[in-house]
Structures are given as structure tokens and as C-alpha cells.
N, C-alpha and C positions, 0 to 999 in steps of 0.2 A: 512396397512397405507403406503403411499408413503414416502420414505425417502427424506429429504431435501438434495439437491446436493450442496456441498461446493467445489469450485475449488480454490486451492491455486496457485496463479501465481507468478513466479519469473522472473522479468526483469533481464537479465544477459548479461554482456559483458566481455569476457575473465575472467571467474570465475572458471576455471577448478580446482583450488586448494581448493575451498570452497564449491561449489554448491552440491557436493555429500553428504557432511555432513549435509547441510541444508535440503536436501530432506529426508535423513534418520531420521531426528529429527521431521518431520511433523507427528503429531498424526493422525492416520487414523480411529481408532475405539473407539473414546472417548464417543460416544453416540449411542444407537441403532437406533435412528431416523435420523441419519446423515451419509451421504456417502461422503467421501473425495477423491478428485482427485488432481493431481499435474500437472500444466501447466508451461512449461518453455518458456519464450519469449527470444530467442537468438538474441541479437541485433548486428548481424554481427561479432560474435566472430571469432578470428583467431587462437584460441587455441583449446583444446579438451573439451570445455564446453558442446557441444552437446553429445559427446560420454560418458562423465562422467554422464550426466543427464540421459541418457538412461539406463546405468548400475545401477544407483542408484534407478531407478523405476519411473521416470517421466511418466505420462500417456499420455501427449500431449506435443509436441515440435513444436513451430513455429519459423522459422528463417527468419530474415530480410537479404536482400542483401545489406550489408554495415551497418555501424553504424549510426543510425538515431537520437539517443539521448534518455535519460531516460524518458522524457515526452512522446515522441512518443511510447516508449516501454510500458509504463503504459497504454496509450490510447489503444494500440493494445491488451494488456492483458485484459482490461475491456470488449472490444468488443468480444474477443475470449471466455471469460467466458460466456457471454450471448449466443453466438453462440453454445457453447457446453451444454447449458441447465442448467447453474448454477442458483440456487436460491440465493446463496450468494457467493461473490467473496472475497478472501483474498489476498492482496498484501504483499509480503515479500521480502525484499532485499536478494540477493543471496550471500552476502559476509560473512554470518555466524555471524554477529554482533547481530542480533535480535533473541530472544528465540522462536523458532518454537514451542516448547512444550507448550507455553502459548497461542497458537491459540484458544483453548477452552475458555480462559478468555476473549480474544478479541471478540469472538462471543456471549458471554453470554448476554450482553445488547441487542443485536439484537433478540436473541431467547426469551428474556423476554419482548419484545415489548417496550423497553426504548430508543432505538436508531436505526437510519437507516444507520449510518456511524460511525465507531469507529476508534480510533487511539491509538496505543500503546505508552504510554508516558514514556520516559526515566527519565524525571525530577520528575515524581510522583513515580517512582520506584527507580532503582539503575543504576548508570553510572560508569563504570570502564574504565579508560584509555583515555577518551575524552580530547583532547588538549584544552588549554585555549582559543585560537583564534576561535576554532569551537564552543565552548560554547557561546562565546560572539556573534558570528554571528547568532547562533540559537536564543539567547535571543532577538536580535534586530529584526530579521524577524518575530519572534513569536509575539513580542510586536506590530509590525506593523499590523499583522493580528487581534490582539485583538482590536486595535483602529478602524480598518475598519469595523469589525463585531460587535463591541460594546459588546463583550463577552470575558470571560477569557479563554485563551488556554495556556497550560503549555509547549507543545512540538509540534510546528507547522511543524517541518521538519522530523517527524518520518517516517521510512521506513517500517512500519508494520501497515496495515490498513485493515478494512473490510467494505463491501458494500452490502446492499440489492440489489435485482435484479432491483428494481425501481431506486435506486441511480446509479447503474452501467449504466442503459440505459440513464439516464439524465445527467450524468457527462460529462463535457466538459473540455478538457485540451488544452489551446489555443496556446501553444508553445512546441517545441520539446525538448529543452535543459533540462528542469526539470518540475516537476508537483506539488510539495508539497504545495506551497502557493495558486496557482490559483485553484487547485482542491478543497481545503477546502472552499475558498471564493465562488466558483461557487456553490457547493452543499448547503452550509448554506444559501446563498442568495436566493436559490430556496425553502427553507423551510425544508430541511432535518435536522433531529436531530442528532447532533454529541455528542459523549461521549468519554472521554479519559479513558484508562485502564492502570494502572501501570504495567510496564514490567521491566525485568532485562536486562541490556545492557552491552556488552563487545566489545570494539573496535577491529576491524579485526586484525588477526594475520598473514594473508596471503594476497597477491595481494596488490593493491593500489586503492585509491579512484580516480575517474576521474572527480570529482567536483573541479573546480579551482575557487579561490576567485574572480579574475577579471572577468572571464566569467560569474560567478554567478551574480555579481553585474550588468553587462551590459546586461544580458539576462533576469534575473528574475524580476528586478525592473520595466522595461518597461511593462512586461507581467502583473504584478500586477496592474499597472495603467490602462492598457487596460481592464482587467477583471472588475475592479470596475466601470469603466465608461460605459461599455456596458450594455444595459438592459437585464434582465433575466426574464423568465416566472416562476412565483410561481407554484410549484407543489401541487397537492392535495395528500399528502403523506398517503400511506396505512400503518398505524402504527402497525398493528398486523399481518402482512402478514407472519411472520416467527416464530410465537409462537410454542414452543415445549411443548408437554405434559410432565408434571412432573412425574419423576419416583416414 
């Protein structure tokens, strides 16, 4: 029986201090019917991100000439996963804040035919060290998503997500700065089933976040408006494409 190909992709910009630990934490052999590879999307890093990734065991590395933005890096990650034959793609932030060892939990609803798109939820799980202003910002943007989609979402800005092949092929990220809100709006408006999975979260101990409040407000809000205003084509979702045989 052919194994399902899972590619975990890490958008990275100057993450030399953290990315090696992230790659080492990614489970490779958690199920006999699943083959896991690691893809790094180097978004124009000027440090040793690429060298550290190679040493840590990344299977594929794609480098941009210059820094294009997180949204652009995620868009490229999804297309590269499809290009390399992934049945499922997993996006994971490269800053070591998210629990790579919980990737099997993130994939479980897809393997069980319950979802096409999953997000690791910090607010359903545990959060350590997140500052108050970041929590408030997350609550506000997540509430906006809930209102637009008329469904309840707990953590709309999660940096840990999984996608079926069909979802990856259909996903559209309409701006380069970020991806979180427009990607969920895009996929759910097209009919893909989303499920949140509780995760354990720990704020980064190295490096720094490149997301700034003013840039976030001036870039993300117009993109949300643009996304909800433009028409999308409803997909005929294949709901059992990734079922795994039970052990």
C-alpha cells in the first residue's frame, strides 16, 4: 500500500537560532502508512537559516531572493508541497513556539475524514508567555473571522495548520504580508471543512517577531475586506481522500 506523503513546510526568515530545534522535533515515523518530509521556505534570510536547516535534516529548501513576506512564503510553501507530491501539507512556524510533536494530533481529523483543513488552537490548549496586547489582537481578529464566516473559531491566527491536497491546490492568499485570516476565509467560503485541534504553546525564547501592529492593521484589514467581497467558486470536496486504515 502506498504511503501518504506528508510535507511539513516551515516559512522562515532569519530563524537560525530556532529552526534546527523545530526540525528535530518533527515526528517522522508516527504511523506506518505515513511518510514525512520537511520543506523550508527561506524568505530571503541573511543569517545561517539555510545552513542550520540542512544540518538539522530538511529534505527540501527553497530560497527567495529577498524578503517577500509571510503570506508570500506560505503561498510558495503550499505550491511547493503540491509540486513535491504531498498528499497533505503541514505549515509550522519556524520560531519553535508551536509543538511540532503534536503534528499527528493536527493530522488526525484529516486521516479520519472529519476535516480538510485543521488549525492548532492555542486557546483550546495552553498558552505560556503570550503578552496581553497580542491576546487582545488575536481575540479581535478571530472574532471578525467568526462574524464573517458565521461559525465559531477559537484561534484564527495560529501558526500551525494542515491541508489536504485539494485544499492546498484551491487555497488563495491574496496578499504577501500575512496569510492567517484570508486563508481561512478563502478555504471555508469554498466549502472546505475546518477543525481546530488543542495544542500547547510557548512564546519564543530566541529571535524576534517581525509582525508589527501598525503594519498588521494597514495590511491585513484591507485584505480581509477584499477577500470577503470577491466571489469564490464552491469546491466539490472529496471528504474521504486521506483515510488511514486503522491499526
